[in-house]
N, C-alpha and C positions, 0 to 999 in steps of 0.2 A: 504493500501498498505505500503508494506517493503522499508525502505532505509538503502542505506549502506553506512556503515559509510567509505571513503575513505582516505587514506594515501598516503602522498608525495612517488615521488620514491627516491632514496638513493640518486639520484644528484641533489634532485630538491632545498636542500639548498646547492648545490655546490656557489662558487663566477660566476659570469659567466666570461666566459673565451673572448677573444678578439684577435686580427691577432698582434696587435701592442706586446702586451708582448710575442707573440712565437718568432717577427723578433729581440725582445731583448734578446729573452734566449738565438734563436739560435746564434746571432751572438757573445754574451757573451761567448757560449763555445767554439764556432771557435776560438776565439781568443786568450782565455785562454791555449785551444788544442795545439796552436800554439806558445803560450809564453815555454810552458812546454817542448814541440820537439826541440824550439831553444836554450832553456836555457841549457837542460839539453843536447845535444850533443858537447854543447862548454867546459861541464866538460870532454871530454874524450880525451883528448889533449896528445901528448907526453908530458912523465917525467922523468928528471936524475935528480938520485937523490940528486949526487955530488954538480950540478948548481942548486940544485930546490933555486927559490929567497924566500928570507926571510922576504921580506918587497912587498907591490905593491901600484902603484902609485897613489897619492892625488890626481890627477886632479879630480876638482869637477863634471866633465863632465859626469868621470867610474861612479860615483854613483848608476845612475838609473839600471846598469849593475848590478852594487857591489848587491844593495837592492836584485835583482830578483834573484842571485845565492844566498846567505843568506835565500830568500823565501824558494824558490826550497829545499835546508835544512831543515829547519825546517817543513815543509809538509812532507818532505817525514820519515824524525824522528820520527811525530807525527802519520803517517801509522802503523808505526813500532811498538812505543806503543802502542798502540788500538790493533794489535795483540798479544803483550806480555800479556796486559791488562787481555784478554780475555781468552787467554787460564792459564795465572801463577793462576790470580787470581779466575777463577772456578774451577782449581786443589786446590788449597788451600783453597775453601767453601767447597766442596764437597767429599774429600776424606782425610778422619781422620789422617792413619797416616801422608802421604804426608804435612798436613798441620803444624804437630809438627814438620817440619824440613822446608817446603816454607817459613813459616813467620820468622823464624829469620833470613833466607837469606837472605830475603825480607831486611830487616831492617841492614845486612850486607851489600848490593847491596846499600840500600842506603844513607849508612855511607862512601862509598869506594867515595873519592873526584875523579874529573871530568880529574885531571891529574894522580891520579893513572890508571884508563881504558887507558889515551893516550899512556902513556909511557910503555904499554903491546901490545896496538894493532896497534901503528902505523908502526911498522917492519910488523905486520903481513899482513895487506892491503895491503903496496905498496908491500910484497912479493907477493901478491894472484893475483894482477894486473902488473905483470912488463913491464916498461917501459909505464905507464900510470896513467894520474892524476887521473883516478878512485880510485886507492888505499889511495890517501889522501883523495880524496871527500870521500867515506865510513868511512874511521877514523872519519871525523868531524861529516858526519852525524851519526855514532855513538856514540861519546861522545855528539852530543845535544838528544840521546836516553838514554844516561844516566842519562841526567839533565828532562827529562817528564817523563819515564814511569813509576818509582817507586810512585808517589805521586798515578796517575791512578790506579795503582794495588792496593795500601790501598783501596781508593777510595769503588772502586767496589768490591772488598771482602769485604768492610763493609756494602755493599748495599746486598749483595746476605746472608750474615750472620745475619742481623736485617732483612732480607723480610720476611713479615707476613706470618702466620702460616696457614692462609685457602689458599693462593696461592701456597703452597707448598700441603695440600690435594687436590684441585682443579689439578693440574698437575698428581697426582699419579691418581685420579678419576676418569681423562678423558684419561689414558691411550698414557701418549704424552709420545714421545720418548726421549732420553735426546739431540739430534739435537733439536728438536719442543719445549720444554721446556728453551732450552738455548736462543732463540730466539723471543720467543712468551710471554715467561716468565721475565725470569731474566734479559736479556738487555732491555726491556720497565721497569721493576720495578728499574731497576739501570739506568736508562738515563738523568735524571737530576744531580743526584749528578758525571756520568760520563761525561755530560757536563760540566758544571762547571771545575769540577778540571780540563777536559782538557785543558779549556783557562787557567787557574793557570798555568797547567804545559807547555803549548805552552810561557807563559810568563814567567816562569824560562829558556825555553831554548834562548831567547833573552837575558839575562843578561849572560850565558855562550858562548853566540854565540862569542865575542874577545878569549877566552882560545879555541875552536872550531876550530877558521881560522889561526887563528894566534899562529903555535904549538910551542912550545921550551920545549923538551925532546931530553933525552941523550945527549949532547951535539950538535943539529941539530935544527935549524929552519926554520920553514918552513910557508907560506904563502898564502892560497886560494883566491882566489878571491873576497870580502866579505865585507859587510858591518863593520863586526868587524875586519876583519883584515885594514881596513881601516882609523878602531880610534886606533887603536894600532898603525900603520903609524905614523898617523898624532899626536898623544900622545909621541912616542918617538922622535919626529923631534920638539917636544914641540910647536906645530901649534894650537892652540886653539880657531882660526878662523874657518879652517877646521873643529874641532872636532864640532864646533857650526854647519856648515851646515849638516853634519851626519845625527847631535840630530835631525835639523828641516826635513831630509827626514824620521828617522826613525819614527816620531810622525806620517809622513804622510802615511807611511805604516801600525803604529798599528792603525790606528782610522780605515784606506782602511779595513785590512782584518778583525776586528770588525765589521764593518758595512757589508761589503760582505759575510761574512763565521761567524762570533759566535754570531753577534746576530739574523740572520734567524737558526741560530740551537739552538739557547736558547729559540728564541718564537715557536720552531716548536718542543722541549721539552716536551711543557708543554702539549701536547697531553697524557703525559704519568702520567700527576699526577693520583694518586689515592686518592679520598676524596667524600666523598657525596654530597659536594656542588661543587660550581664553582668558579672560583677567581673574583673578583666583576671583576679586570682590568685583564686580560690578557693580557703579552708582545706582542708588536706588532713591526713588521720588513715591511722596503720599500720591500725588497729583497724578501724574504718570500710571500706580497701580488701579488710579482709579479710573483713566480712561482706558482702559484696557480691560477693565472687569465692565465695562458699559456696550452696549448695543450699540449705538448712535453712531460709532465712528466706525463700525463693520456696516452700519447700512445708509453713512455715505459712502465707503467704499464701492456698495455695489450701485448705487446713485450714479455715480463719478465713476466709476471703471470702466464702464464704455465707454464713454471718450478719450480715453487715451488711446488708441490704436485710430481712430480720424484724426485726430490732433497731429501722431505723428504723422500721416498718409500727407496731413496741412502744409505741413511743416519742412515735409519733405523738396519742398523746391528749395530750398539752402542749398542742397548737395551733402554729398557723401563728406565723414570725417576722415578724409585722406587728401594726403599733400602727395604733389610728382614727387621719386626719389630719385629723377636726375633732374634736372633744368639747366637750357640753355646759360651758358658763363655769359656771353654777349646778352644775351637778353635778360639778364639776371642786373648787368654791371649798368645798363642803359637804360633800368627803372631806377636802379638803386641813385643815379644820378640826374635824373630828371626829379626823382624825390627831395632830396638834397638841395635842387634848384629852388624848387618851389618853397622849401620849409626854410630856407635859408634867404629867401627872400621876403618872407612875411616875416621872420625875426630880423631880416636889417630894417625895414619901413617900418616894424613898431621900436625899433630902439631909437633910429632918428627924429620917431615923432615922441618920444619919449623926454631923449636926450635935446630938444628944441624947448619943450613943453618947458625942465628944470632950469636950463638957460635964462629965460624969458622969466620966468617967475622967481623961487628960492635962490638961484644960483648952484654952483656948485661946491662953493664952500658950505655949506648945507649937508651937502652928502659926504663930506670929508668927517662931517661933525657927528654922522648919524654913520658910519664906521667907526668911530671910535666908542659912542657908546654902545654900538652892537656887540665891540671887544667885550667892555663888560658884563654884558648877559653871557656873552658865550663862555668866559670863566663861569659865571652861574652854571652852566649848563652841562659841562666839564663835571664841575666837581658834585653835580647831584648824581649824573652817570657813571659815578666812579664808588660811588657810597651805594647807590641802590644795587648796584653791581656785587657790588662785596656783602652787601647787607643778603640781598632778595636772591640770590643765584641757590645759594645752599639752599636757604627754607622753603622756595617753590623745589626744586629736586625731591626733598625732602617730602612737603604733601601732594606730590603729582605720584611718588612710586609707594604711595602707601593708600592706599582705595580708603579706607579704614579712617585714617587722619584726616583725607582729604575728605569724607562726608559728613567728618566734623569740621574740617578750618575753613572745608569750601563757602559754608555761609559768612562764617567772618569774615572771611579773606572779601568777600563779593560788598557785606556792609560798610566793610572800612575803602575798598576801594569804588564802591560806587556813590558813597558819600560825599557831596559838593564841600570839597575842604576849605574853601571860600565861605564857606557859614561860619567856618571856625574864626576867619578873619577879624570880625571885630572885640573877638576877646585878644587872639596875638597884640591887635593893633593898641590895645586899650592897656596892656602889658609892656610894649615896647614906649608909648606914650610915658605910663606912671615909673618906668625905667630909665629912660631917656634915651635909650640902647636905639643902634641904625640900622634903619630897612634895608641899608646894603649889605650887609652880611646877611640879615635875615630874612631877605627876598628870596635865597636859595633855600631854605626851608618851605615858606609860602611856594614856592615850585615844587618841593618836590611831594607835600602833600598830594598834587592834583598828576603827577607825571609819571610818580616813580612804581605806581602798578601795572603800568604796558609790560613790566619786565619783568616781574612777580609770576603776571597772567602766562605770558606766555612761554613761562618757563613752567609751568603747573603745566600746560597744554603740551611742551614738552615731552619734559618727562613721563607724563599719562601714556605718553602714546608709543613708547620705547617697547617694542614688543615680548611678550613675557619671557619667548624661547628664549631671545639676547638673554633677558637677564638672571632666568632659570640657567642657562649657559655661563656665565660669570657666577654664578654661586657654585654650581657644581664644578668647576674649577678651582673657586676659592681664593679669586684675587685678592690680593694684595691692595689698602682703600686708595693708596693712592694710583696706582693703575687701575682701577675700577672708573676713578673717574676719568682717567688720562684716556681709555681705552673706550672705554664703553657710555659714560655718560653726558662728560664732554661736549665730543663729536655727537652724541645723540639730543643732547640739548639745542645746540649749537647753529642752527639753522634758525631754532624756535627764537633765542635767544637774540640773533640779530633784527630778526621781526619785531620783538619788543624793543632793544635797542635806539633801534633807527627812529620810529614812534614814539618812545618816550622824548628824545632828544627833540622832536619836531613837536608834542605834547610840551615841554619845557618853554622851550620859544614859544610857544602860541598862552601859556601860563603867565609869562612875563607880563603880558598887560596888565593881568589882574594882581600879578604878584606887586610892581614895581610901583603902582600907587594905592593905596589903600588908604579905605576914611572909617573914621567912627566919629558920630556928632560932626562937631565943628570941626573936628584935627582932620586933616590929611597929611599921610607922610610919602615921599617921594623917595625910590635910590633912583640913583644915574644908573641909565639904560636905556635900550633901544625898544623895550616894552612903553614905560613912562612915557618913550619920546612920542611914539604912537598914538597910546591913549593920549595925550595932551592934543596932539593935532585932531586925533578925531571928534575931541567933545566940543572943540569950538570952530570945527570943519575946516581947518586948512589943508586944502586939495590938498597942493603941494608939497607939502610938509608929513601926510599921510602917503604919497607915493613913492616919495623917497623913504619913508618908515619901511614901507610895506616893500619896496623892491630893494631894500639893505638886507631887510631879514631872508626876503627870499637868495639872496645870492649868500648869505652864511648859510643859509640848512642846503642848497643845492649843492655851493662848494663844498661842505664838510661832505655831503653824503659821496659825492662821487670821485673823491679821494679815500674814505674813509670806508665809507657805510657798505659802496656797491663792493666796491673789493673784499667786502669780508659777504655778502651775499657771493657773486659769484665764488667765491671760496666753498660755500656751505651747500651750494647747489653742484660742481664738481667733486666735490672727496665727502661732505656729511650729511647726503639725502640716501634716507633710509627704501 
């Protein structure tokens, strides 16, 4: 008698589903949709630019509403950042000629301070929605977007550039279309660094919430209802008790977003880990387990699943995910020459117009002054990076390699990283005023409060992505501690550290805008540096000085990236890609 080996059905290993989970998920989704509709409707109210309020009410009873408005702006900016990341990073990774322009441009965009964007975009957005607060709301969302998008784009680009060669060969052998390759290969392979850097970028958005909601440009001051503008108003009034209340609300928001959104997302992203052996203990999430026990995601999959194949056929017009193995050298050099001529002509024309504008307004003596101030800010950035590397690399490796520690430490790290450090600036400013200490050295500490977390988060992501089989092999070989660091850990986390270092440096330059000028009541402390230079020029609407400050900061950031960070990027891609 022949016995047939039986195998469980595809759903046999699924968690048992129950009605209680369905009720919780349905009610939660309904409440979320209602809140989004209710809060977003309040953004479309009449707006008079001449009579726009410069402050908001500091009544603590308004804080829940302010928190909801700020949270909606943050997630709207996050959605735009994800869309930008997918398009921009993919183009930079897949198009050779475009990469020569897109990567330097990304360096420049990252180096442009948020006030530089606001000085240009506020008037445009207000004109786009005349008589409605949607214009100012859009400007605030765009400002938060500029604090989130660049880090995510760098991270996703690196994941595409360091993608294992066998995945590329499999995509071409299976004749996947570009659309199919993107969603079935590129996004899954880059999901873990994208989620971790998205979490870090979200925290960066909190840091610039005050500047995004309490806008002071071109001799105009605007305030949108939000927790950032609440802190700005309370700080201006010198009311530390209300700042304390806002900090408490902010902690609740950060913990809530971590529990309901980021923790489930990081646990879900583990399914995209590529290695031969599974992790000893995978991250867990109560919310994710609840969703997995509900029938609602399964029903949505049954409804939306049949749309996948027609969408794949529709998007096949973009062609197959392949490239010719041999190209004509003559045609390639001719294309490169034409591309270089066009780009060079555009850059030369733009440079000519900028030089003429500066010469006819502020003069080139102001440029030299800005470069000198930029060097002072550069020293603060270098000190920040050195100390952040020494402190956070060992801690990040320890957290990333220990799932139990990660489960306990991740919420704490996320609260510290996501909490807007400039909410603490009023207390630090009060201490500096009381002690008479100089902001010239304390400004480095203020910058570090907002920028150091990029290194920690990327190191944690890099350490958690070290394949389990390599870690087990190192344990079986009983590698000495120094050899373990030198041969396994440092090479494994090096690409992630470079991503974190370059974004931390860019974040530090951006943070100089709010770290070199701090207010407390009627007292204003100013540190000598490029950040304070741009801050003062933006506040009074001095367009030539704003342009000079932004250009000088871009030159510093791009120059350092070209001379230092890009070489480390190339080394990471060439020698240390897993």
